[in-house]
C-alpha positions in Angstrom: 33.0 -26.5 2.4 29.5 -26.1 2.0 27.3 -24.6 4.9 24.1 -26.2 6.2 21.0 -24.4 6.7 20.1 -23.7 10.5 17.0 -25.9 12.0 14.5 -23.3 12.2 11.4 -24.4 13.4 8.3 -24.2 10.7 10.8 -23.4 7.3 12.2 -26.3 5.6 15.2 -24.9 3.6 14.3 -26.7 0.2 13.6 -25.2 -3.1 9.9 -24.5 -3.2 9.6 -24.3 0.5 6.8 -22.1 1.8 7.4 -19.1 4.3 6.9 -15.5 5.1 9.2 -12.7 4.2 9.7 -9.1 4.9 10.5 -6.7 2.0 12.6 -3.6 1.9 9.4 -1.4 3.0 9.0 -3.6 6.0 5.8 -5.6 4.7 5.4 -9.4 5.1 4.2 -11.5 2.4 3.5 -15.1 1.6 6.9 -16.6 -0.5 8.7 -19.4 -1.4 12.4 -20.3 -1.7 13.5 -20.4 -5.6 17.1 -21.1 -4.9 19.5 -22.0 -2.5 23.2 -20.8 -2.0 24.9 -23.3 0.3 28.5 -21.6 -0.3 27.1 -18.2 1.0 24.3 -19.4 3.1 21.6 -17.4 1.4 18.2 -18.1 0.2 16.7 -16.6 -3.2 13.0 -15.5 -2.3 10.1 -15.1 -4.4 7.4 -13.0 -3.2 4.0 -14.7 -4.5 2.2 -12.8 -6.9 5.1 -10.2 -7.7 7.0 -10.1 -10.5 10.5 -12.1 -10.5 12.4 -8.8 -10.7 11.4 -8.5 -7.0 13.0 -11.7 -6.0 15.7 -11.2 -3.3 18.2 -12.8 -1.5 18.3 -13.4 2.1 20.7 -15.1 4.8 19.0 -18.2 5.8 19.3 -17.2 9.2 17.6 -13.8 8.7 14.6 -12.5 11.2 12.8 -11.2 7.8 12.1 -15.0 7.1 9.4 -16.7 9.3 7.2 -19.9 9.0 4.1 -19.3 6.7 1.8 -21.0 9.3 2.5 -18.6 12.0 0.1 -16.1 10.5 -2.3 -18.2 9.2 -2.8 -20.0 12.7 -3.3 -16.6 14.3 -5.9 -15.6 11.9 -7.9 -18.7 12.0 -7.5 -18.4 15.8 -9.4 -14.9 15.7 -12.0 -16.1 13.4 -12.7 -19.3 15.5 -13.1 -17.0 18.6 -15.1 -14.0 16.9 -17.6 -16.7 15.6 -17.7 -18.4 19.2 -18.2 -15.5 21.1 -21.1 -14.0 18.4 -23.0 -17.3 18.8 -22.6 -17.4 22.7 -23.8 -13.7 22.7 -26.8 -14.7 20.2 -27.9 -17.7 22.2 -27.8 -15.7 25.7 -30.2 -13.2 23.9 -32.3 -15.9 22.6 -32.5 -17.5 26.1 -33.4 -13.9 27.9 -36.3 -13.5 25.0 -37.6 -17.2 25.8 -38.1 -16.8 29.4 
């Protein structure tokens, strides 16, 4: 009997799906799914920009897999906030100088 992958928000368990995975040194990297073993309930993860010899099998319910968008949205949000606060501060200074 084959197993079915868990329903995890932000992760599509299909070959080529983008996600982030944590390596053995506890660093998170962008990755994608290379292969799925439905019998064992595992996925073969390829870390982007790394040689395939570093590919690693993970159980598909592993906490070492997370959606790629999570970190990207957080970084984008930080840039937007920083940019807005910079412009607000600059506008306040300009208003003070014009008085």
